[in-house]
C-alpha positions in Angstrom: 147.2 226.9 183.7 149.7 228.3 181.3 149.9 225.1 179.2 153.3 226.1 177.7 156.4 224.2 176.7 159.0 226.8 177.6 159.6 228.7 180.8 162.1 230.9 182.5 162.8 228.4 185.2 161.7 224.9 186.1 161.7 223.9 189.8 161.9 220.1 190.4 160.5 219.4 193.8 157.3 220.9 195.2 158.2 220.6 198.9 158.6 223.5 201.3 161.9 224.8 199.9 161.0 224.5 196.2 157.7 226.1 196.7 159.2 228.9 198.9 161.4 229.8 195.9 158.4 229.8 193.5 156.4 232.1 195.8 159.4 234.4 196.3 159.5 234.8 192.5 155.8 235.1 191.8 155.8 238.9 191.2 159.0 239.0 189.1 157.3 238.3 185.7 159.2 235.0 185.4 157.3 232.0 184.1 157.8 229.1 186.4 157.1 225.3 186.1 156.8 223.4 189.3 157.3 219.6 188.9 156.2 217.4 191.8 156.1 213.6 191.6 153.1 213.2 194.0 149.7 214.8 193.9 149.9 218.1 195.9 147.5 216.9 198.7 149.7 213.8 199.1 152.9 215.9 199.2 151.3 218.1 201.9 150.0 215.2 204.1 153.4 214.1 205.5 153.3 213.8 209.3 156.3 215.7 210.4 157.0 219.0 212.3 160.0 221.3 212.0 161.7 224.0 214.0 161.3 227.3 212.2 163.9 229.9 213.1 163.2 233.6 213.5 164.9 234.2 210.1 162.5 231.7 208.5 159.5 233.4 210.0 160.7 236.8 208.6 161.2 235.3 205.2 157.6 233.9 205.3 156.4 237.3 206.5 158.1 238.8 203.4 156.3 236.2 201.2 152.9 237.3 202.8 152.1 233.9 204.2 153.2 234.1 207.9 149.7 235.2 209.0 148.3 232.0 207.4 150.9 229.8 209.2 151.3 231.5 212.6 147.9 230.7 214.2 148.4 227.0 213.7 152.0 226.5 214.9 153.9 226.2 218.2 155.8 229.1 219.6 158.6 229.1 222.2 159.9 231.9 224.4 162.5 229.8 226.2 165.3 227.3 225.1 166.9 225.0 227.7 170.2 223.4 226.8 171.4 220.6 229.1 173.9 217.7 229.2 172.2 214.5 230.4 171.7 214.6 234.2 174.3 217.4 234.8 172.5 219.9 237.0 173.8 223.0 235.3 171.8 223.9 232.2 171.9 227.0 229.9 168.6 228.9 229.6 167.9 231.2 226.7 165.1 233.8 226.9 163.4 236.3 224.6 164.9 239.3 226.5 168.3 238.4 225.1 167.1 239.1 221.5 164.3 241.5 222.4 161.9 239.5 220.4 158.4 238.0 221.1 159.6 234.5 220.6 162.9 232.6 220.1 161.4 230.3 217.5 158.5 228.3 216.2 157.5 224.7 215.4 155.4 224.2 212.3 153.8 221.0 211.1 154.5 220.0 207.5 150.9 220.2 206.3 150.4 223.7 207.7 153.5 225.2 206.1 153.3 223.5 202.7 149.5 224.1 202.3 150.0 227.8 202.9 152.8 227.9 200.3 150.8 225.9 197.8 147.9 228.2 198.2 150.1 231.3 197.7 151.6 229.8 194.5 148.3 228.9 193.0 147.0 232.5 192.8 149.7 233.4 190.3 149.1 232.6 186.7 152.8 232.6 185.9 153.3 229.5 188.1 152.2 226.2 186.6 152.1 223.0 188.6 152.9 219.8 186.8 151.8 217.2 189.4 152.0 214.3 189.5 154.9 214.3 187.0 158.3 212.7 187.0 161.5 214.0 185.5 163.1 211.4 183.2 166.0 213.3 181.8 167.6 216.8 181.8 169.8 218.1 179.0 171.7 221.3 179.5 172.4 223.5 176.4 174.2 226.8 175.9 171.1 228.9 176.3 168.4 226.6 177.7 167.9 223.3 179.5 165.4 220.7 178.3 163.5 218.5 180.8 161.9 215.3 179.6 159.1 214.3 182.0 156.3 211.8 182.3 152.9 213.3 183.1 149.5 211.5 183.0 151.1 208.6 181.1 152.5 210.9 178.4 156.1 211.9 177.7 156.6 215.6 177.3 159.6 218.0 176.8 159.7 221.5 178.3 162.6 224.0 178.2 163.8 226.8 180.5 166.7 229.1 181.0 167.3 227.5 184.5 166.5 224.3 186.3 166.3 224.2 190.1 167.0 221.0 192.0 164.8 221.1 195.1 164.3 217.3 195.1 165.8 216.3 198.4 168.9 214.6 199.7 168.8 211.8 197.1 168.4 214.5 194.3 168.1 212.9 190.9 168.8 216.4 189.5 172.1 216.6 191.3 173.1 213.1 190.4 172.1 213.6 186.8 174.3 216.7 186.6 177.2 214.6 188.1 177.7 216.9 191.0 179.7 215.1 193.6 179.2 215.5 197.3 181.4 215.2 200.5 180.3 214.1 203.9 179.4 211.0 205.8 176.6 208.9 207.4 176.5 209.1 211.1 176.5 206.1 213.4 173.1 207.4 214.6 169.4 207.4 213.5 166.6 209.5 214.8 163.2 208.5 216.1 160.7 211.3 215.5 157.2 211.3 217.0 154.6 213.5 218.8 153.6 213.3 222.4 151.0 215.0 224.6 151.8 216.2 228.1 149.9 217.6 231.1 151.9 220.8 231.9 150.1 224.1 232.0 153.0 225.8 230.0 154.2 224.7 226.6 156.5 227.5 225.5 160.0 225.9 226.0 162.1 224.1 223.5 164.6 221.6 225.0 167.9 220.4 223.6 169.0 217.6 225.9 172.3 215.9 225.1 172.9 212.2 226.0 176.0 210.2 225.3 173.9 208.2 222.8 172.8 211.4 221.0 170.8 214.6 221.4 167.1 214.8 222.1 165.2 217.8 220.8 161.8 218.6 222.3 159.8 221.2 220.4 156.4 222.6 221.5 153.3 222.3 219.3 149.8 223.5 219.8 147.4 221.6 222.0 149.9 220.6 224.7 151.8 218.5 222.2 155.5 218.3 221.5 157.5 217.0 218.5 160.5 214.9 219.8 163.5 213.9 217.7 165.5 211.3 219.7 168.9 210.4 218.3 170.5 207.1 219.2 172.9 204.6 217.6 171.2 202.7 214.7 170.3 199.5 216.6 169.1 201.4 219.7 167.0 203.7 217.6 165.4 200.7 215.9 164.6 199.1 219.3 163.0 202.4 220.4 160.8 202.4 217.3 159.7 198.8 217.8 159.4 198.9 221.6 155.9 198.3 223.1 154.3 201.6 223.7 154.0 201.4 227.5 157.7 200.5 227.8 158.7 203.2 225.4 156.7 205.9 227.4 158.4 204.8 230.6 161.8 205.1 229.0 160.9 208.5 227.5 159.7 209.9 230.8 163.0 208.8 232.4 165.0 210.5 229.6 163.0 213.7 229.8 163.7 213.8 233.6 160.1 214.6 234.5 160.3 218.0 232.7 157.1 217.3 230.9 155.3 215.1 233.5 153.1 212.2 232.3 153.3 211.6 228.6 151.0 210.2 225.9 152.2 209.1 222.5 149.9 210.6 219.8 151.7 209.7 216.6 153.6 206.8 215.0 157.4 206.6 215.6 159.2 207.4 212.4 162.8 206.3 211.9 165.4 208.0 209.7 169.2 207.8 209.5 171.4 210.9 209.9 174.0 212.2 207.4 176.1 215.2 206.8 176.5 216.2 203.1 177.8 219.2 201.2 177.7 219.3 197.4 181.0 220.2 195.7 179.2 223.0 193.9 175.6 224.4 194.1 175.5 225.6 190.5 176.4 224.7 187.0 175.3 226.6 183.8 171.5 226.4 183.7 171.3 224.6 187.1 171.1 225.5 190.8 170.6 223.3 193.8 168.7 224.3 197.0 167.8 222.7 200.3 168.6 219.1 200.9 169.6 218.6 197.3 172.6 220.8 198.1 173.4 220.0 201.7 172.2 218.0 204.7 173.2 218.3 208.4 172.6 216.6 211.7 169.2 217.5 213.1 170.6 218.8 216.4 169.4 222.4 216.8 166.8 222.0 214.1 168.7 223.8 211.4 168.1 221.7 208.2 164.9 223.1 206.8 165.8 226.6 207.8 169.0 226.4 205.7 166.9 225.4 202.7 164.4 228.3 203.3 167.4 230.7 203.3 168.7 229.2 200.2 165.4 229.8 198.5 165.3 233.4 199.6 168.9 234.1 198.6 168.5 232.5 195.1 165.2 234.4 194.6 167.0 237.7 195.3 169.8 236.9 192.9 167.4 235.8 190.1 165.1 238.8 190.7 168.1 241.3 190.4 169.3 239.5 187.3 165.8 239.6 185.7 165.4 243.3 186.5 168.7 244.0 184.7 167.5 241.8 181.8 170.4 239.5 182.5 170.6 235.7 181.9 169.2 234.0 185.0 170.7 230.7 184.0 174.2 232.0 183.3 177.0 230.7 185.6 178.1 234.2 186.4 174.6 234.9 187.8 174.3 231.7 189.7 177.8 232.0 191.2 176.5 235.0 193.3 174.0 232.7 194.9 176.6 230.0 195.5 179.1 232.4 197.0 176.4 233.7 199.4 175.1 230.3 200.6 177.8 227.7 200.4 180.0 229.1 203.2 177.1 230.0 205.5 175.7 226.5 205.1 179.1 224.9 205.7 179.4 226.8 209.0 176.2 225.4 210.2 177.1 221.9 209.0 180.3 222.2 211.0 178.6 223.6 214.0 176.0 220.8 214.2 178.7 218.1 213.6 180.8 219.6 216.4 177.8 219.6 218.8 176.9 216.0 218.1 180.5 214.7 218.4 181.2 216.8 221.5 178.1 215.6 223.4 177.6 212.1 222.0 180.2 210.3 224.0 181.2 209.4 227.5 185.0 209.9 227.4 185.8 211.6 230.7 188.1 214.4 229.4 185.5 215.4 226.8 182.7 215.3 229.4 184.7 217.7 231.6 185.5 220.0 228.7 181.9 220.3 227.5 180.5 220.9 231.0 183.0 223.6 231.5 181.8 225.0 228.2 178.2 225.1 229.5 179.4 226.8 232.6 181.4 229.3 230.6 178.5 230.1 228.4 176.5 230.9 231.5 179.2 233.2 232.8 180.0 234.9 229.5 176.9 236.5 227.9 178.6 237.5 224.6 179.2 233.8 223.9 175.7 232.9 224.9 174.3 235.6 222.6 176.4 234.4 219.7 175.1 230.9 220.0 171.5 232.1 220.3 171.9 234.3 217.2 173.4 231.4 215.3 170.6 229.0 216.3 167.9 231.5 215.3 169.3 232.3 211.9 170.3 235.9 212.7 173.9 235.5 211.8 175.1 235.9 208.2 173.8 237.9 205.3 170.1 238.7 205.6 167.9 238.2 202.5 165.9 241.2 201.3 162.7 239.2 201.9 163.5 239.1 205.6 164.2 242.8 206.1 
């Protein structure tokens, strides 16, 4: 423990995105305070799994933690994109990218534990956990954070504060950064199932008029499923008796996974699209869900945040090497310029997919099914979509090279 009162930067939020940023900066000589409201073991215990893109795996490789994560996560070599019961589907395979896999599926505890462990072997990273931010005051040269830790109020300062505290970010709201976007008419039911198939190396994105269904392979013949429906229908699915729920799920998966067994509770969460008007102010930067949120179709949300962290780390490292001011607006604008347009493109892409497929209007049904057929017959379009989904479009952070 450093036990200090002033730092180079303070990261508020010790989740996957915030800790990725800290680990990316561990060898820069910067002194970092990590503030997390929950004890670390509680923060890591969340039951959830995420799609990890090829780009995210390369960033984690650059951080030196991929070999800790890889043995415990799902891997897929195929992606199958389909529209309800329409017989034509679009297959994506590893040969198209000449990679070993098209993506990965990591459980929250596996990813965050590896990141926490990597952060704790650096004496320049100090964890303040559990601790709660009460107030942030931004000055000309430093920001002052008032926090509550172990029943005591404490003030610490830094050249830069990072908001990595999620979609309801108190850091963003306290800085009076406005957002644009909307709440969807849908909610997602997320859960884990076990199946009986011999193979478990395919990710499915199956669109229904009520909303998309993502099926992501985990180890041990398990899959994480995110099933999107209008709010009331999603609530009914969450509360439905298990046997009835499994029957309905088997019908909606079309027998692709055979007999299914539910092996986790069904979690329910609403869906929103949100983009902050700005990602930065003097002495402040936002990353991950604090800056933006998108529809879960395609599993892009966490991956955008990981790329934010890698991009911001690169900008801050370059500024520190030149003995520049890491909290100056001129420094932080480089990060914003890099990420805000790339994130907006993905937000728009996921919104387009959800609206295109989540309806039964006959002209739209015809258009989207022609689109699937065109993708099959026009390989450059198919390759572009695959590169977008795997994070290989856009500027590549130094960590991933």
